[in-house]
C-alpha positions as CSV (number, residue, x, y, z in Angstrom):
1,M,-0.1,0.1,0.3
2,A,2.6,2.5,0.8
3,L,4.5,1.5,-2.6
4,A,1.3,2.5,-4.3
5,V,0.9,5.8,-2.6
6,R,4.8,6.5,-3.1
7,R,4.2,5.9,-6.9
8,L,1.6,7.8,-7.0
9,T,3.0,10.9,-5.5
10,A,6.1,10.7,-6.9
11,G,5.6,12.9,-9.7
12,G,4.8,15.8,-7.6
13,T,2.7,18.8,-8.6
14,D,3.8,18.6,-12.2
15,R,1.6,15.0,-12.4
16,G,-0.6,15.2,-16.0
17,A,0.9,18.3,-17.0
18,N,1.9,16.6,-20.4
19,P,-1.6,16.2,-21.9
20,V,-2.2,19.7,-20.9
21,E,0.8,21.3,-22.9
22,L,-0.4,19.2,-25.6
23,A,-4.0,20.9,-25.7
24,V,-2.4,23.9,-25.5
25,V,0.2,23.8,-28.3
26,M,-1.6,21.5,-31.0
27,P,-4.0,24.0,-32.4
28,A,-1.2,26.1,-33.1
29,V,0.7,23.4,-34.6
30,L,-2.5,22.4,-36.6
31,V,-2.6,25.9,-37.8
32,L,0.6,25.6,-39.0
33,L,0.6,22.8,-41.0
34,F,-2.8,23.5,-42.8
35,A,-1.3,27.3,-43.6
36,S,2.0,25.3,-44.8
37,V,-0.1,23.1,-47.1
38,Q,-2.4,26.4,-48.0
39,V,1.0,28.4,-49.1
40,A,2.0,25.0,-50.9
41,V,-1.4,24.7,-52.8
42,W,-1.0,28.3,-54.0
43,F,2.4,27.8,-55.6
44,V,0.8,24.7,-57.5
45,A,-2.2,27.2,-58.8
46,R,0.6,29.8,-59.9
47,S,2.6,27.1,-62.0
48,T,-0.9,25.9,-63.3
49,A,-1.8,29.3,-64.6
50,L,1.8,30.0,-65.8
51,H,1.9,26.7,-68.0
52,A,-1.5,27.1,-69.3
53,A,-0.5,31.0,-70.3
54,Q,2.8,29.7,-71.8
55,S,0.8,26.8,-73.7
56,G,-1.9,29.4,-74.9
57,V,1.1,31.9,-75.9
58,N,2.6,28.9,-78.2
59,A,-0.7,28.0,-79.8
60,Q,-1.3,32.0,-80.6
61,R,2.2,32.8,-81.8
62,A,2.5,30.0,-84.6
63,L,2.2,31.1,-88.0
64,Q,-1.3,32.3,-89.4
65,A,-2.8,30.9,-86.1
66,P,-6.7,31.0,-86.1
67,V,-8.2,33.8,-83.7
68,G,-8.9,31.8,-80.1
69,A,-6.2,29.1,-80.8
70,G,-4.1,30.3,-77.6
71,E,-7.4,30.7,-75.4
72,A,-8.6,27.0,-76.6
73,R,-5.1,25.5,-75.7
74,A,-4.9,27.3,-72.3
75,A,-8.3,26.1,-71.4
76,G,-7.7,22.5,-72.4
77,F,-4.6,22.6,-70.5
78,L,-6.5,24.1,-67.4
79,A,-8.7,21.0,-67.8
80,A,-6.4,18.4,-67.9
81,A,-4.4,20.0,-65.0
82,G,-7.1,19.1,-62.3
83,D,-8.4,21.3,-59.9
84,W,-5.5,23.3,-58.6
85,L,-6.8,26.4,-60.1
86,V,-10.5,27.0,-59.2
87,G,-12.2,29.0,-62.1
88,G,-9.1,29.5,-64.0
89,K,-10.3,31.6,-67.2
90,P,-7.8,32.5,-69.9
91,S,-7.6,35.5,-72.2
92,C,-5.4,36.1,-74.9
93,A,-4.2,39.3,-77.1
94,A,-2.5,39.2,-80.4
95,S,-1.1,42.2,-82.2
96,A,1.0,41.8,-85.5
97,T,4.2,41.4,-83.7
98,E,3.2,39.7,-80.0
99,V,1.0,37.9,-78.1
100,T,0.0,37.9,-74.5
101,C,-2.1,35.5,-72.7
102,T,-3.3,35.9,-69.1
103,V,-4.8,33.3,-67.0
104,T,-6.6,34.2,-63.6
105,G,-8.5,32.2,-60.9
106,R,-8.3,31.0,-57.4
107,S,-6.4,28.5,-55.9
108,L,-7.8,25.4,-54.2
109,S,-9.1,25.9,-50.8
110,V,-7.7,23.5,-47.9
111,V,-8.5,25.8,-45.1
112,P,-12.4,26.4,-45.4
113,G,-13.1,29.9,-46.8
114,V,-9.3,30.4,-47.4
115,S,-8.3,30.9,-50.9
116,F,-5.6,33.0,-53.0
117,E,-6.2,35.2,-56.0
118,V,-3.8,33.6,-59.0
119,R,-2.8,35.8,-62.0
120,Q,-0.1,34.7,-64.6
121,T,0.8,36.4,-67.5
122,A,3.1,35.1,-70.8
123,H,4.3,36.9,-73.4
124,G,5.9,36.1,-76.8
125,T,6.7,37.2,-80.6
126,V,4.3,36.3,-83.4
127,E,5.9,34.0,-86.2
128,R,5.9,35.6,-89.4
129,W,7.7,36.0,-92.7
130,T,10.5,38.8,-93.0
131,D,12.4,39.5,-95.7
132,P,16.3,38.8,-95.3
């Protein structure tokens, strides 16, 4: 009996402090974990938007490319890339010498209610015949 009492009181006043410390620290650890995942998803969404814009520029800058070829190619890329970029909308503008494609959307939300605006632009020159 004395041995059992000694074991129960051996921890002193700190007995049971570990679960309390964990209960205090764990919400902060979870917030940091989900925030880091949300930032990583934002970077993937930015990369997806940039690659879609580059794909659109490559399609639109081809010699005698039809109007809208860049937007169609960028939209196809976004459809194949998955849901990293939510509501991605490509828009391309071409002049006689230059093509610019911009893709806008929002990053996928890991933390409810948190998503970031994504906007990426790519530029390129139009292929054309020139005299030597």
